[in-house]
C-alpha beads as a LAMMPS data file, in Angstrom:
LAMMPS data file: protein, C-alpha beads

315 atoms
313 bonds

1 atom types
1 bond types

-500.0 500.0 xlo xhi
-500.0 500.0 ylo yhi
-500.0 500.0 zlo zhi

Masses

1 110.0

Atoms # bond

1 1 1 -381.156 32.916 311.829
2 1 1 -383.493 33.345 308.885
3 1 1 -385.452 30.298 307.869
4 1 1 -384.627 28.995 304.398
5 1 1 -387.416 28.582 301.844
6 1 1 -386.645 26.071 299.113
7 1 1 -388.666 24.374 296.407
8 1 1 -387.380 20.894 297.110
9 1 1 -389.850 18.262 298.283
10 1 1 -393.695 18.092 300.382
11 1 1 -398.379 15.552 312.825
12 1 1 -396.804 15.403 315.523
13 1 1 -400.117 14.980 317.346
14 1 1 -400.463 16.449 320.784
15 1 1 -397.614 17.535 323.010
16 1 1 -396.644 13.987 323.983
17 1 1 -396.266 12.110 320.733
18 1 1 -394.409 8.813 320.437
19 1 1 -392.152 8.444 317.410
20 1 1 -390.010 5.746 315.851
21 1 1 -386.938 6.917 313.978
22 1 1 -384.442 4.678 312.259
23 1 1 -380.706 4.735 312.817
24 1 1 -378.015 6.017 310.519
25 1 1 -375.779 4.162 308.097
26 1 1 -372.048 3.950 307.454
27 1 1 -370.043 6.838 306.009
28 1 1 -369.599 5.189 302.598
29 1 1 -373.360 4.756 302.201
30 1 1 -373.847 8.400 303.228
31 1 1 -371.363 9.537 300.587
32 1 1 -373.195 7.489 297.961
33 1 1 -376.490 9.037 299.027
34 1 1 -375.065 12.544 298.585
35 1 1 -373.851 11.697 295.084
36 1 1 -377.197 10.177 294.097
37 1 1 -379.154 13.126 295.423
38 1 1 -376.973 15.529 293.481
39 1 1 -377.600 13.512 290.313
40 1 1 -381.368 13.647 290.776
41 1 1 -381.462 17.293 291.872
42 1 1 -379.599 18.350 288.743
43 1 1 -382.189 16.707 286.499
44 1 1 -385.906 17.141 285.925
45 1 1 -387.212 14.628 288.448
46 1 1 -387.962 17.136 291.218
47 1 1 -390.211 19.216 288.953
48 1 1 -392.348 16.195 288.141
49 1 1 -391.611 16.098 284.411
50 1 1 -390.085 12.609 284.642
51 1 1 -392.328 10.953 287.167
52 1 1 -392.152 7.682 285.254
53 1 1 -389.165 5.799 283.892
54 1 1 -386.050 4.556 285.643
55 1 1 -385.245 5.336 289.232
56 1 1 -382.180 4.822 291.383
57 1 1 -382.593 2.281 294.143
58 1 1 -380.673 2.099 297.394
59 1 1 -380.191 0.105 300.562
60 1 1 -381.141 2.500 303.344
61 1 1 -384.537 2.480 304.988
62 1 1 -383.931 5.801 306.677
63 1 1 -380.998 8.036 307.567
64 1 1 -381.373 9.842 310.873
65 1 1 -378.444 10.414 313.198
66 1 1 -379.839 10.482 316.713
67 1 1 -377.398 7.914 318.060
68 1 1 -375.173 6.856 315.205
69 1 1 -375.474 3.108 315.795
70 1 1 -376.554 1.214 312.690
71 1 1 -379.453 -1.144 313.282
72 1 1 -380.842 0.536 316.370
73 1 1 -384.193 2.261 316.679
74 1 1 -385.342 5.099 318.873
75 1 1 -388.769 5.441 320.423
76 1 1 -389.231 9.124 321.098
77 1 1 -391.676 10.827 323.403
78 1 1 -392.141 14.512 322.756
79 1 1 -392.266 16.549 325.928
80 1 1 -392.455 20.123 324.630
81 1 1 -392.851 22.170 321.431
82 1 1 -391.885 25.854 321.332
83 1 1 -392.387 28.320 318.477
84 1 1 -390.197 31.387 318.607
85 1 1 -392.117 34.536 319.579
86 1 1 -395.490 32.741 319.866
87 1 1 -397.834 31.662 322.642
88 1 1 -397.663 28.238 324.233
89 1 1 -398.286 25.376 321.820
90 1 1 -401.468 23.454 322.645
91 1 1 -401.652 20.964 319.756
92 1 1 -399.661 19.666 316.757
93 1 1 -400.678 17.486 313.794
94 1 1 -399.816 16.429 310.258
95 1 1 -401.879 17.089 307.164
96 1 1 -400.214 14.977 304.503
97 1 1 -396.567 15.651 305.298
98 1 1 -397.130 19.227 306.503
99 1 1 -396.686 20.011 310.189
100 1 1 -399.272 22.273 311.842
101 1 1 -398.985 23.803 315.306
102 1 1 -401.773 25.588 317.159
103 1 1 -401.479 28.079 319.992
104 1 1 -404.255 29.860 321.864
105 1 1 -404.387 32.537 319.173
106 1 1 -403.317 31.021 315.874
107 1 1 -402.402 27.984 313.753
108 1 1 -398.879 27.916 312.333
109 1 1 -397.246 25.918 309.543
110 1 1 -394.588 26.255 306.851
111 1 1 -392.389 29.315 307.300
112 1 1 -394.372 30.178 310.431
113 1 1 -392.444 27.458 312.241
114 1 1 -389.118 29.252 311.845
115 1 1 -386.795 28.088 314.647
116 1 1 -389.500 25.979 316.304
117 1 1 -387.903 23.523 318.749
118 1 1 -389.086 20.059 319.744
119 1 1 -387.942 18.578 323.046
120 1 1 -388.220 14.826 323.469
121 1 1 -387.006 11.849 325.473
122 1 1 -385.359 8.902 323.704
123 1 1 -386.234 5.441 324.930
124 1 1 -385.551 1.907 323.720
125 1 1 -382.036 2.429 322.381
126 1 1 -380.194 0.608 325.162
127 1 1 -378.817 3.825 326.643
128 1 1 -381.614 4.564 329.070
129 1 1 -383.991 7.491 328.916
130 1 1 -382.262 10.691 327.843
131 1 1 -383.273 14.023 326.392
132 1 1 -382.757 15.434 322.889
133 1 1 -383.900 18.538 321.064
134 1 1 -384.734 19.183 317.398
135 1 1 -385.023 22.513 315.613
136 1 1 -386.742 23.374 312.311
137 1 1 -384.385 25.568 310.273
138 1 1 -385.761 25.242 306.748
139 1 1 -388.973 24.474 304.890
140 1 1 -389.883 23.856 301.277
141 1 1 -392.045 21.984 298.784
142 1 1 -391.240 19.367 296.174
143 1 1 -392.532 21.768 293.532
144 1 1 -394.965 24.676 293.437
145 1 1 -398.410 23.297 294.238
146 1 1 -397.068 20.004 295.591
147 1 1 -398.582 18.487 298.732
148 1 1 -395.167 17.143 299.790
149 1 1 -393.446 19.318 302.394
150 1 1 -389.778 18.991 303.306
151 1 1 -387.971 20.225 306.396
152 1 1 -384.388 21.031 307.262
153 1 1 -383.987 19.708 310.796
154 1 1 -381.139 20.000 313.262
155 1 1 -380.554 17.923 316.375
156 1 1 -378.731 19.277 319.407
157 1 1 -375.923 16.899 320.271
158 1 1 -373.497 19.275 321.930
159 1 1 -373.693 21.703 319.008
160 1 1 -376.590 21.849 316.537
161 1 1 -376.053 19.544 313.548
162 1 1 -378.259 18.257 310.712
163 1 1 -380.630 15.482 311.775
164 1 1 -380.130 13.584 308.512
165 1 1 -376.669 12.151 308.170
166 1 1 -375.689 13.841 304.939
167 1 1 -377.488 17.136 305.546
168 1 1 -380.553 16.029 303.576
169 1 1 -384.032 17.356 304.166
170 1 1 -386.638 15.206 305.900
171 1 1 -390.220 14.370 304.937
172 1 1 -392.594 13.812 307.855
173 1 1 -394.600 10.582 307.660
174 1 1 -397.468 9.525 309.916
175 1 1 -396.251 5.931 310.332
176 1 1 -393.424 4.141 312.089
177 1 1 -391.166 1.350 310.787
178 1 1 -389.050 -1.402 312.285
179 1 1 -385.500 -0.605 311.084
180 1 1 -384.479 -4.272 311.142
181 1 1 -387.386 -5.916 309.298
182 1 1 -388.510 -2.865 307.306
183 1 1 -392.048 -3.613 308.466
184 1 1 -394.470 -0.732 308.775
185 1 1 -395.486 -1.095 312.393
186 1 1 -398.614 0.963 312.022
187 1 1 -400.181 4.375 312.182
188 1 1 -400.551 5.523 315.757
189 1 1 -402.501 8.572 316.920
190 1 1 -399.360 10.255 318.254
191 1 1 -396.615 8.961 315.958
192 1 1 -394.521 10.031 313.010
193 1 1 -391.169 9.386 311.361
194 1 1 -388.660 11.940 310.100
195 1 1 -387.810 10.297 306.742
196 1 1 -384.505 11.544 305.307
197 1 1 -384.273 12.089 301.567
198 1 1 -382.106 9.626 299.677
199 1 1 -383.289 6.656 301.738
200 1 1 -386.211 4.372 300.915
201 1 1 -388.961 5.907 303.059
202 1 1 -388.589 9.373 301.549
203 1 1 -387.511 8.177 298.098
204 1 1 -390.808 6.323 297.640
205 1 1 -392.726 9.509 298.444
206 1 1 -390.698 11.254 295.755
207 1 1 -391.543 8.475 293.297
208 1 1 -395.181 9.560 293.756
209 1 1 -396.327 7.000 296.332
210 1 1 -397.470 9.474 298.980
211 1 1 -398.885 7.295 301.780
212 1 1 -401.495 9.878 302.773
213 1 1 -402.865 10.241 299.227
214 1 1 -405.091 8.298 296.821
215 1 1 -405.169 7.867 293.034
216 1 1 -408.439 6.928 291.348
217 1 1 -409.941 6.105 294.727
218 1 1 -407.065 3.738 295.605
219 1 1 -405.097 4.632 298.739
220 1 1 -401.334 4.741 298.162
221 1 1 -400.289 3.682 301.668
222 1 1 -399.653 0.054 300.678
223 1 1 -398.011 1.177 297.423
224 1 1 -395.571 3.216 299.493
225 1 1 -394.734 0.220 301.674
226 1 1 -394.346 -2.022 298.614
227 1 1 -392.014 0.597 297.164
228 1 1 -389.767 0.503 300.243
229 1 1 -389.344 -3.250 299.640
230 1 1 -388.708 -2.694 295.925
231 1 1 -386.156 0.095 296.342
232 1 1 -384.046 -2.041 298.675
233 1 1 -384.603 -5.299 296.737
234 1 1 -386.032 -6.710 299.960
235 1 1 -387.376 -9.774 298.165
236 1 1 -388.363 -11.762 301.256
237 1 1 -389.830 -8.795 303.139
238 1 1 -387.511 -9.420 306.077
239 1 1 -385.450 -6.237 305.873
240 1 1 -382.537 -7.825 303.985
241 1 1 -381.438 -5.673 301.043
242 1 1 -380.104 -7.346 297.871
243 1 1 -378.844 -4.311 295.966
244 1 1 -376.363 -1.463 296.037
245 1 1 -377.015 2.260 295.882
246 1 1 -377.146 3.634 292.365
247 1 1 -378.473 0.616 290.481
248 1 1 -381.156 1.913 288.059
249 1 1 -384.548 0.195 288.000
250 1 1 -387.639 0.680 285.860
251 1 1 -390.759 1.240 287.986
252 1 1 -394.333 0.531 286.883
253 1 1 -397.751 0.367 288.529
254 1 1 -401.352 0.026 287.380
255 1 1 -402.501 3.420 288.679
256 1 1 -400.509 5.626 286.330
257 1 1 -398.223 7.029 289.009
258 1 1 -395.308 5.394 287.204
259 1 1 -395.792 4.417 283.555
260 1 1 -393.854 2.497 280.918
261 1 1 -390.859 4.512 279.753
262 1 1 -390.619 3.752 276.043
263 1 1 -387.084 5.121 275.964
264 1 1 -385.758 2.523 278.381
265 1 1 -384.987 -1.126 277.606
266 1 1 -385.644 -3.417 280.550
267 1 1 -386.713 -6.883 281.581
268 1 1 -389.154 -7.579 284.419
269 1 1 -387.316 -8.289 287.648
270 1 1 -390.112 -8.668 290.204
271 1 1 -393.509 -7.505 291.390
272 1 1 -393.989 -6.164 294.875
273 1 1 -396.458 -5.955 297.736
274 1 1 -396.107 -4.557 301.266
275 1 1 -394.488 -7.808 302.471
276 1 1 -391.881 -8.152 299.710
277 1 1 -391.754 -9.642 296.218
278 1 1 -394.938 -11.372 295.058
279 1 1 -393.020 -12.875 292.106
280 1 1 -389.413 -12.834 290.971
281 1 1 -387.554 -13.677 287.779
282 1 1 -384.307 -14.841 289.324
283 1 1 -382.337 -14.414 286.091
284 1 1 -383.306 -10.725 286.094
285 1 1 -382.491 -10.042 289.743
286 1 1 -380.638 -6.804 290.403
287 1 1 -377.405 -8.658 291.116
288 1 1 -376.203 -12.042 289.909
289 1 1 -375.637 -14.970 292.288
290 1 1 -377.789 -13.543 295.050
291 1 1 -378.816 -15.715 297.981
292 1 1 -382.560 -15.502 298.617
293 1 1 -383.782 -17.499 301.587
294 1 1 -387.464 -17.630 300.733
295 1 1 -389.577 -19.263 298.044
296 1 1 -390.883 -16.753 295.492
297 1 1 -392.748 -17.854 292.342
298 1 1 -391.658 -16.732 288.891
299 1 1 -393.501 -13.820 287.304
300 1 1 -396.053 -14.484 284.573
301 1 1 -398.075 -11.839 282.788
302 1 1 -397.844 -8.340 284.204
303 1 1 -399.379 -7.992 287.675
304 1 1 -400.834 -11.516 287.622
305 1 1 -399.018 -12.100 290.922
306 1 1 -401.208 -9.582 292.735
307 1 1 -398.300 -7.200 293.258
308 1 1 -398.876 -3.456 293.410
309 1 1 -395.602 -2.431 291.746
310 1 1 -393.334 -3.912 289.119
311 1 1 -389.579 -3.415 288.910
312 1 1 -387.518 -3.875 285.798
313 1 1 -383.807 -4.492 285.364
314 1 1 -382.485 -1.877 282.971
315 1 1 -380.505 -3.357 280.073

Bonds

1 1 1 2
2 1 2 3
3 1 3 4
4 1 4 5
5 1 5 6
6 1 6 7
7 1 7 8
8 1 8 9
9 1 9 10
10 1 11 12
11 1 12 13
12 1 13 14
13 1 14 15
14 1 15 16
15 1 16 17
16 1 17 18
17 1 18 19
18 1 19 20
19 1 20 21
20 1 21 22
21 1 22 23
22 1 23 24
23 1 24 25
24 1 25 26
25 1 26 27
26 1 27 28
27 1 28 29
28 1 29 30
29 1 30 31
30 1 31 32
31 1 32 33
32 1 33 34
33 1 34 35
34 1 35 36
35 1 36 37
36 1 37 38
37 1 38 39
38 1 39 40
39 1 40 41
40 1 41 42
41 1 42 43
42 1 43 44
43 1 44 45
44 1 45 46
45 1 46 47
46 1 47 48
47 1 48 49
48 1 49 50
49 1 50 51
50 1 51 52
51 1 52 53
52 1 53 54
53 1 54 55
54 1 55 56
55 1 56 57
56 1 57 58
57 1 58 59
58 1 59 60
59 1 60 61
60 1 61 62
61 1 62 63
62 1 63 64
63 1 64 65
64 1 65 66
65 1 66 67
66 1 67 68
67 1 68 69
68 1 69 70
69 1 70 71
70 1 71 72
71 1 72 73
72 1 73 74
73 1 74 75
74 1 75 76
75 1 76 77
76 1 77 78
77 1 78 79
78 1 79 80
79 1 80 81
80 1 81 82
81 1 82 83
82 1 83 84
83 1 84 85
84 1 85 86
85 1 86 87
86 1 87 88
87 1 88 89
88 1 89 90
89 1 90 91
90 1 91 92
91 1 92 93
92 1 93 94
93 1 94 95
94 1 95 96
95 1 96 97
96 1 97 98
97 1 98 99
98 1 99 100
99 1 100 101
100 1 101 102
101 1 102 103
102 1 103 104
103 1 104 105
104 1 105 106
105 1 106 107
106 1 107 108
107 1 108 109
108 1 109 110
109 1 110 111
110 1 111 112
111 1 112 113
112 1 113 114
113 1 114 115
114 1 115 116
115 1 116 117
116 1 117 118
117 1 118 119
118 1 119 120
119 1 120 121
120 1 121 122
121 1 122 123
122 1 123 124
123 1 124 125
124 1 125 126
125 1 126 127
126 1 127 128
127 1 128 129
128 1 129 130
129 1 130 131
130 1 131 132
131 1 132 133
132 1 133 134
133 1 134 135
134 1 135 136
135 1 136 137
136 1 137 138
137 1 138 139
138 1 139 140
139 1 140 141
140 1 141 142
141 1 142 143
142 1 143 144
143 1 144 145
144 1 145 146
145 1 146 147
146 1 147 148
147 1 148 149
148 1 149 150
149 1 150 151
150 1 151 152
151 1 152 153
152 1 153 154
153 1 154 155
154 1 155 156
155 1 156 157
156 1 157 158
157 1 158 159
158 1 159 160
159 1 160 161
160 1 161 162
161 1 162 163
162 1 163 164
163 1 164 165
164 1 165 166
165 1 166 167
166 1 167 168
167 1 168 169
168 1 169 170
169 1 170 171
170 1 171 172
171 1 172 173
172 1 173 174
173 1 174 175
174 1 175 176
175 1 176 177
176 1 177 178
177 1 178 179
178 1 179 180
179 1 180 181
180 1 181 182
181 1 182 183
182 1 183 184
183 1 184 185
184 1 185 186
185 1 186 187
186 1 187 188
187 1 188 189
188 1 189 190
189 1 190 191
190 1 191 192
191 1 192 193
192 1 193 194
193 1 194 195
194 1 195 196
195 1 196 197
196 1 197 198
197 1 198 199
198 1 199 200
199 1 200 201
200 1 201 202
201 1 202 203
202 1 203 204
203 1 204 205
204 1 205 206
205 1 206 207
206 1 207 208
207 1 208 209
208 1 209 210
209 1 210 211
210 1 211 212
211 1 212 213
212 1 213 214
213 1 214 215
214 1 215 216
215 1 216 217
216 1 217 218
217 1 218 219
218 1 219 220
219 1 220 221
220 1 221 222
221 1 222 223
222 1 223 224
223 1 224 225
224 1 225 226
225 1 226 227
226 1 227 228
227 1 228 229
228 1 229 230
229 1 230 231
230 1 231 232
231 1 232 233
232 1 233 234
233 1 234 235
234 1 235 236
235 1 236 237
236 1 237 238
237 1 238 239
238 1 239 240
239 1 240 241
240 1 241 242
241 1 242 243
242 1 243 244
243 1 244 245
244 1 245 246
245 1 246 247
246 1 247 248
247 1 248 249
248 1 249 250
249 1 250 251
250 1 251 252
251 1 252 253
252 1 253 254
253 1 254 255
254 1 255 256
255 1 256 257
256 1 257 258
257 1 258 259
258 1 259 260
259 1 260 261
260 1 261 262
261 1 262 263
262 1 263 264
263 1 264 265
264 1 265 266
265 1 266 267
266 1 267 268
267 1 268 269
268 1 269 270
269 1 270 271
270 1 271 272
271 1 272 273
272 1 273 274
273 1 274 275
274 1 275 276
275 1 276 277
276 1 277 278
277 1 278 279
278 1 279 280
279 1 280 281
280 1 281 282
281 1 282 283
282 1 283 284
283 1 284 285
284 1 285 286
285 1 286 287
286 1 287 288
287 1 288 289
288 1 289 290
289 1 290 291
290 1 291 292
291 1 292 293
292 1 293 294
293 1 294 295
294 1 295 296
295 1 296 297
296 1 297 298
297 1 298 299
298 1 299 300
299 1 300 301
300 1 301 302
301 1 302 303
302 1 303 304
303 1 304 305
304 1 305 306
305 1 306 307
306 1 307 308
307 1 308 309
308 1 309 310
309 1 310 311
310 1 311 312
311 1 312 313
312 1 313 314
313 1 314 315
């Protein structure tokens, strides 16, 4: 099977890495994610010509399909990595979102990982320790020259099937998240997450908040986490989403990653930090008559709340 090369979007550390992957969502949410991805892929967003302006938000934190039970999480211990036709793998790591694999003779990445397989044990999902296997079947970049790599991954569950629920590509991130609270648990030496496109973790990378990168000397890791709260309207930072897929929002920051879109009319909804909204204008919330079970002050002048990002309700 020839590996696919696509210009779409852009490590494992050691042979016994521990991962946290988030569970999949319901079929209706998956269908919505497919529609939204098709809308974005048919426009100019992927080429970077509309990095600022409105963005579609959603409710999913991630979208993997290892078990199929919404709300569960899987702690994964890698037991073996094989690269077709190559010597034994002795080390693996991420640079940005790009996976590198070293053998005794060479270092492989990108298309060099055609049909590479990853064996691992799943733990912590209530089913006892059991084995799974992933395979890399496609590789691409967000755009020529981008530092964001994307992978087509398949999981062996009887037959091989796409890892991401709707057949989306995955971006590899060097952090792990709690699927219930949305909290970034931390960056561990041997950990990563396969973040499926169309859900918050990957979507925020595509917005420009690459957690491994910096802008003007400011690391974007906390901006990425704040974005995952913003995309899901997780006002209280407790994992509870207050939005529906497809609601447009205006996104702004002070670093110039996202700028004011003069062609869009909006009112300020909220400002965001890694732990949720730092201020909120309730009248401008994404949906009317929402129930928010935390105390959030009203927004004043832009970014006076200390938030890293600002969301606007599009009029």
